[in-house]
N, C-alpha and C positions, 0 to 999 in steps of 0.2 A: 524450414521457413514457415512463418506464420501464414495463415489463410487470410484471404482478403474478404472483406464484407462491404456489400453495397448498400448504400443509403440515398434515397431520393430526396432531392432537394429542389427548391424553386428560388429564382432570383426575387430579391426584395429591393423594391424602388424607393419607398418611403423610409426615411431614416429620422433618427432623433427619439427623445424619450417618449413623447406622445405616440409616435408611430410604433414604438416597440410594446407600449401598453396595449394598444388597440390589437396588435398581433397577437399577444399573449392571451388576451380576452377571447380571441378567435381560435385558440388552440394550436398556435404555433410558437416556436422558439426563434428568436432572431439569431444570427450567426454571421461569421465572417470567415473568408478563406483568404489567406495571403501567402507570399512568399514565391520563390522562383522568378521566372522572367514576366510573369503576368501581374497585372494590377490586382489589388485587393478587390473582392467582390462580396457584396453583401447578399446573404441568402436567408431563407427561412425553412424551417423542418417541422413537420408535424410533432407536437408534443408527445403523442403516444409513441411514435417511432423512436424518439429520443429516449423517452423514459425506459421503454423496453430494452433498448440497447445499452442503456447505462446500468442495467442490473447484470450485465455480463463482463468478465474480465477482458475479453477481446477488445471492447470498446476503447479501452484505455492504453493498451499495448500492442495493437495490431495496426496494419496499414488499412485504411478505409477508402473505399471507392465512392466518392460522392458522384451522384449521376444528376447533372444539371441539364435537364432537356435533351439527353441522350448523349451529352459530352461528359466523360468520366475523368475525374482528376483523383490522382492518388494523394491522400493527405494522412496526417497524424492529428490526433486531437491534443491541442496544447493547453486549452483552459476550459473549465466549465464552471459557470456560476450558478449556485443553487440558492433557493429561497431558504431564509434562516430557520424556518419550522415548518412550512408547507412541502409537500412533495411536488415541487416544481423546479424544472430547470429553467433559468432565466436567460442565459446567453452561451454560447459555444465559440471557441476560436479554433480554426483548423489551419495547419501548415502544410503547403504543398511540398511533395519531396521530389528529389532528382534522384533518379535510379543509379546514377554513378557517383553519388556523393554519400558518404558515411553519415549516419544519423545517430543521435544518442536518445535512449529512452529507458524509462524504468520498466522493467518487466516483473511479473510475480515469481515467487519461488514455490514450487511444488515439492512436498515431501512425501516419500513413499517408504512402505516396509518399516516404519517406525515400531509397530506393534510387535513384529517378529524378530527384531533385533536383540542382542544380548541386553542391552541396556533396557530396551522396552520391556522385556520379560522379567527383569529384576524388580525386587520389591525395594521400596525406599529410594528410588531413583526417580529425579525429576529431569525431563528432557525439555529444555527450552529453545525456541526458535528466535534467536536475537534479531533476525531480519526477516521480513516476509516478501520483500522485493529488492531488486538490485538494478543499478544503472549499467547499462551495456552500451557499446558502439559497434556498428557493423554497417554493412551495405543494406539496403532495403531488401534485397533478395534473400539474404541471410537471417532476417529478423525472426527470432522464435517468439512464439505466443507467451512462453514461460521457460524457466530453467528448472529441471527435474533434479532432485537430490535424492539419491538412493541410500537409505539409513540401514539397510539390512546388516551390515557389519559393525554398527555402532556399539561401543562398549562403554561400560561405566568410566567416567573420567575423561572420555574422548572429547575434544574440541575440533570442529571443523571450520575452517577459515575460508574467505573468499578465494584465496589462490588454490584451494583444493577442489573448487567446483569443476564439473565437467562441462566445458562450454561447447556448443555447436561450432563447426567449421566457419572461420571469418568473423567469429564473435569475440570481443574482449571486454573486460571490466577497466575502464580508464582509471578509476581510483587506485588501482594497484601500481600504476606508474609513479605515484606520489611517494612510495617508500613502504618500508615494513610496518610502520605504525599506522598504515592505513588497510593493513590486511585483517580487517574485522572479523570477529568470530560470528558464524552463522548460526550454528547449533552447539549446544553444550549439554553433555549428560552428565549430571552431578548427583553424588549420593547425598541424601539428606539424614543427617545425624539428629536423632531427637534429643533435646536437652533433658538432662535429668531434673525431676521436679524437686524442689527444695523440701526437705524432711519437715513435716508439720511440728510446730513448736510445741514442747511439752507443756502440760497444763500449768497454768501459772507464770510460764516463762514468757518474757516479752509483754506482760500486761502491766499496765500503769499502776503504780502503787496508789492505793486510796489516799486522799488528801487527808492530812491530819486535821482533826476538828479545831475550829478556832477558838482561842481561850477567851473567856469572858473578861471583861475588865473587872479587876478586883477594887472593891470599895476601900478607901483609905480611912 
């Protein structure tokens, strides 16, 4: 199960674009918490807190504990708006979770032992990670922070598909219910063959013939 991470937030009373601009100038990020049996609540979070949290995988794929004046609500990050070119977070959306209801969330894939695998040791082999994250469904208590893929036995020519991933108990990949065509490749170990370079043309071959000199008009 993924660890939970607590983030301290404050209630926000002023709303609207003007209020949000003032809030950002003061070093806070406007946000909203919605879902469950409670009404949506407008909150604000220190930008430094948000920025540091946003540098970690867990911020996007873990259950977060929002501490609002001592009242803790379990939520998932559902949307984050960033400034187009500045290192600023503009707005956050959090969704409350129900411990008894399954959730769907994209979690990162972690690859290990690639370097020691037969494919990793072979020369002229390219190992590509076709996917770096995957959407899973599970109860909140079963939510992993990531899915680990052990590549120790990966050989040249191997392809690892979604259906071959070892998932924790209670976790499934909803896309696999849609049919075999949705069993996407996750890792491919492919030998790269160098194409033979074309032989250099012999001297004089392929060169354009010199143009014939133009004939002068003869006087009659």
